[in-house]
N, C-alpha and C positions, 0 to 999 in steps of 0.2 A: 910664418912670414906674413908681411903686410901685403895683401893682394888687392889690387884695384881691378875689380871685375869689369869695369867699364872699358878696360883695355882689351877685352875679349869680345869677339863679334857674336851677335845673336843669329848665327847662321849654322847650317850643317857643316860638319867637318871633323877633323881629328885633332886631339890635343896630346902633347908630349910633355910629361912632367920630368924635369931633370934635376940632378943634384948640383952642388956648387962646382963640381968638376966638369959639368956638362953631360954626364952619363945619363942615358934615358932610364928612368925608374919605372914609369908606367905609361902606357899608350892606350887611349880610349877614343871612342867615336861618340858623336852626339848630334841630335837634331838641332840643338841650340847649344853651342859651345859654352857661352857665358853661364847659362843656367846649370849646365851639367857640372862644370868645374866648381861653381859656387857650392854645390851640394857637398863636395869633399871638405869644405872649410866651414861647414855649419857645425855648431856644437850640439850634442844630444841633450835634450832636456835642460836641466840646471846643474848637472854634475860636472860639467866642464870637460868631458871626455870627447876627443875627436872621433869622428865616424870611422876613420881608418888610422888608428894610432901609430902604426909603424911607418906608414908612408908619408903623411903630411909633414912631420917635422923635418924630413930630409929634403923636401922640395925647395929649390932655390929659384927655379925659372920654369916658365910654362911656354912652350912654343905651340903654335897652332897652324893648321892648314885648312883654309876654307874649301869645301867641296861643292860640286854641282848639285848633289842630292844626298839623301840619306843612304841610298844604295852605293853611291860613289864613296861616301865616307866609310861604309862597311868594308868595301874592298881595299881601300887605302889603309885602313886600320890593320887588316890582316897582313898586308904587304909590309908595313912598318914593323909590326911585331916580329915577323919572320926575319926582317933585316937586323933589328937591334936587339932582339931577345931580352926585353926588359925583365928584371928580376921580379917585380911585383905583379906582372901579368900572369906568371905561372902560379903565384900564390892566390891572387884575387879573382882572376878571370875564370869563369866556369867553363866547362868543356862543351858548352852548347855551340852547335854550328847552325848555320842558317839554311833554310830550305831552297831547293831548286825544283823546277818543273822538269820532268824527264819524259821525253817522247821517244819511244823505242822504235825508231824507224828502221833499225837493222832487222827487226822481226817481219815476217810476212804479214802479220796482223798486229800493227803497233798498238800500244797502250799509252795513256797519259797518267802519270803518277807523280807523287812528291817524294823527294829524297833529300837527305842531308849530306850524302856522301857521293858526289859525282865520280864516275869511273870512266876509264877509257875502254868502253865496251861497244862503241859504235852508235850508241843512243845520242840524241840531242838534248842538251841541258840548257835551261833558261833560268837566269837568276844571278846571284842569290837575292832573296827578298827578306828584308829585315822584319817585316810584319807578316805573320803566318796566316792569321784569320782571313784577311781579304782574299788571299790567294786560294785558300780552301773554298771559300764561298764562290769564287769565280769558277773554279773547276766544277763545282757542283751545279752551278747555273748553266754552264756550257753543256753539261751532260743532261740535266733535266729538260732543258729547252730543245734538246736534240740538235743543237748547233754543231757540237762536236761529240756525237754519241759513240765514242770509241769504247771498246769492250772494257768493263771494269774488273774482269776476273784476273786471277794470278797465274792461270794455266799456260804452260809453254806448249804451243803446237804450231804447225806450219802446213803448207800444202803437201809437203813430202811426208810429214808425220801428223795426220789428223788427230783431233782430240777423241779420246775414247767415248763411246756412246753413253756409258754410265755417268760420265762427268757431265755430258750435255743434259741427260735426263734429270740430273740432280741440281741443275742450275736454276735458281729462283729468278735471276734476271731474264733468262730465256723464257720461262713460263709466264712471266708478267709482261712480256714484250717490252722490257726496258733496255734491251741490248739488240743491236743489229744481228747478232749471232752469226758471225762468219764461220764459227765452228760447225754449225748445223746447215750451212749453205743458204741461209735466209738472205744473205747479201753476197754478191759476187766478189771475187778477189779484187777485180779492177775497181769496183764501186767503193770497196772498203779502203783501198789504197788512196782513192780520191778524198775520202774523209780525212785520212791521215795527212795528206798533202795540204788539205784545208787548215788543219791544225798547225802545220808548220808555217804556213803563210800568216796565220793569225799571230803566232808568237814571234815571228820574224819581223812583222810589218808595222804599218802605221795604224793606230787604233782610233784615229779621229772619226771616221765614218761609223764604226761600230759603237763608239762612245755616244755619238749623237743619236743613234737609233735606240740605245739603251735609255738615254735620258728622256727621249720621247715616249718610250714604253712606260717609264716610271711615272711620268706626268699623266698619261692616259689612265693608268691603273688607279692613281690617286683621285682622278676626276670622277671615276665611278665608285669610289670608296672601297676599292679592292686593296686595302692597305698592306695586306700580307705580300701580295705580288709587288706592290710598289716598294716595300722594304727590301725584297730580294733584288729588285732591279737597282735600288740605291747601293746595296752592298756590292753588287756586280760592277757598278760604275766606279766605286771607290777602288776596287781591285784593278780595274783598267788604268785608273790614274796612277796607282802605285807602280804598275808595270811600265808606264810611260816615263818614269823618272830617268833622267839622263845618267849615263855612266861614262866618265872620261878618264878611264884608268891610265891610258897612254900618257896623259898629261903629267903623271906623277912618277915617271921613270928616271932613275939615275940623277943626273945633274939637275934636271928640272925640278925634282922633288926638293933638293937642297936649296934651289933658288926660291921655291915657295916658302920654305922655312925662313930663309934669309929675308925675304920680303916682309914676312910677319914681324921680324925683329925691327926692320926699318920703320914700319908703320907705328909700332909701339914707341920707338925712339922719337919719331916726329910728333906723335900725339903728346908725349911727355914734354917735349920742347915747347909746344904751343899751349900747354896747360889745358888741353882738351879733356873734358870729363868722359869722353867716349873715344873708342878707337877711330882714327881717321882712315876710312876705307876708300872713299870716292874722291879722287883729286882731278881737277882740270887745270891746265896751264895755258897761258896766252902769250903770244908774241906777234909782232908785225914785221913786215919786210917791204923794202922798195929799193930802187936803184936811182939815186939822185931825184927822188920824188916820183919817178915813173912807175906805173903799175903798182900802186900801194895796196897791200893786202894784209889781212890778219889771219891768224890760225889758232886753233884750240885743239889740244890733245887731251885724252882722258885715260886715267889709270884707275883700275879697281883692284883692290887687294894686292897692289904692287905690280900688276900686270897691265900691259897696254890693252885698252878696250876700244878698238878701232871703229866699232859701230857708232861711237859717240864723237869721233873726230869731226871737226867743223872747219870750213874755210870761209873767209869773208872778203868780198871786194869792198874796199873802203869807199864810203859815201861822203865822208866829211871833206869839204873843199880844201884843197892843199894851198899853202901859201905860195907866193910868187916864185920862190926858190926853195927847193927841197920839199920836206914834208914835216908835218907836225906829229911827231911820234906820240906825244902825250894825248892829244885829241884822238888819235887813232886807237890808242889803248882804251880810252874811255868808250869809244864807239863799239869796239868788238866785245868788251865786257858787258856793255848795256844790251847789245843784241843777244848775247848768250843768256843774260838774265831774263830777257823777254821770253825766251824759250823755256827756261827752268821754272818760270812763274806758272806755267801750265801743268807742272808736275806736282804730285803730292809731296809734302815736306820730306817724307822718308826716302823719296827717290831723287832728291836734289843732292848736288855735290856737297861734300863736307868742307872742301878747301879749294880756293883758287890760288894758283901760283903764277905770279907776274914776272916775266923776264925783264929785269931792269932794276933801277934803284928806287930811292924814295919818291921821286917825282912820278914815275910810272905807277907806283903803289898809290900815291895820292889820287891820281885820276881814276884808278880802278875803284878806290873807295868812294869817290863821288858817284860813280855809276851804281855802286852797291847801295849807298844811302838813298839814292833817288828812287830805286825800285822797292826798297823796304824789305829786302830779303836778308835780314840780319842774322839768320841761322847759318850763313855761309861764311867761314873764316877766309881771310885773304892775306897773303904775304908776298914779298918779292925777293928775288935772288939776283944780285948783281955779279956779273961774270968775272970782273977784273980780279977781285980778291975773294970771290964766293961769299960775299956778305949777305946775310939774311936780314931783311927789314920787316919788323913785326909791328903792327899798329899799337900805339900806346907805350912803346919802348923808345926812349931817347937815343940809345945807342944800338948800332947794328950788332947782330950776333955772328961771331966768327967761330966756327967749329973746326976740330981737327979734320984733316982731309979724309981720314978713314972712319969718321963718325957715320953710323948707319943712316941717320936722318938726312945728313948732308949728301950722302951718296944717292939717296932716293931723289932728293930735290934736283940734284945735278942731272940725273938720268932723265927726269921728266922735262927739265928745262932744255936739255940738249935735243930731246925728241921734238918739242914744239918748235925750237929754232930750225931744225931740219925741215919740218913740215911746212913752216912759213916760207923758207927760202925756196923749197921745191915748187910751191904754188906760184911764187913770184916769177921764177924762171919759166914755168909753164906759160904764164900769160905773156911774158916777153917773147917766147918762141912763137906763140900764136900770132902776135902782132907783126912779126917779121914775115909771116907767110901771107899777110893780107896785101 
């Protein structure tokens, strides 16, 4: 198949390879979806053989779901494989499972260990973690620095059934004072349980303060040229950052998961419609509202990966002087687009929107283009959508584009346009209500 890799995001997530009938053939996770999928379609050496001969010729379509982090993608991949049971996953995917941290709080004297098979045994499990080495380094650092010096031994004992004396006498950790040795009574039950509780707080909680202390210790060690300690602190810091990665598994349940996949289809269709060389992910839409020229306002909504991103919603009180009667919708549009562009100019190019959608026809589009040209941010595409016949106006095209009502690109544009229209009207009504109370 001819694959345009630019239609895939360079973000962590999951990809689903499907055949012509839409059946899932293979599901995988990636830190960078575009780079990972591209590897499947590279030819080996000069002999023309595909890396995965049986799979690639069957692939007709690739869906993707952008995830919050690598750990998020890991859990989502596992969920989707169990749901769809793709044929090639059983053939190509190894039996490797990912590690968890196990804190055996059900024991009188808990231990911290790593396992790849969580069980319902009363212990607490944290993870999974896609990268093993940073977690191992972190557990070693916690133990060596005596921040969480829980016993490292494998022996099962309790207050009711103490450990045999011969086991204690033969323990190297006990003789080297590397263990608090609750088995020998060197630490009280209450004090040891406090250490275990501290471990639970650490793995449950916010690592911000602890990470800051670790970074300071790393810099201090480097300053006195203790590079071995600095390297250990660096690895410890990397492990903490890995553990801080967000997991939002609840976002991918049932209907919401299908919506994610459908959103990816809409973004690919829109990108193809506009001839974009990369996937359009970040979209902002603009509309204005007034009642016979009173309380003129503008509004902007933001969608990222097909979902509302309300943190970027903006409301504007119009500053442009209104004509004697009514309002100048075109000048209002130019103003709110200009004001938003003044904000995006402060952002690095990679964080700017990919597309502006203007609620209106060619005149509204023209005034938005004037604002765009004035600020020099030519990397942002701009189109307009007129509600009467759902016509799409694209700069450089003489005729408007009319798509079938069920076209994925049109459905996405209508959803975004309706949201900004709602947001603008709501703001106008709010200001009118406030004026009545004065």
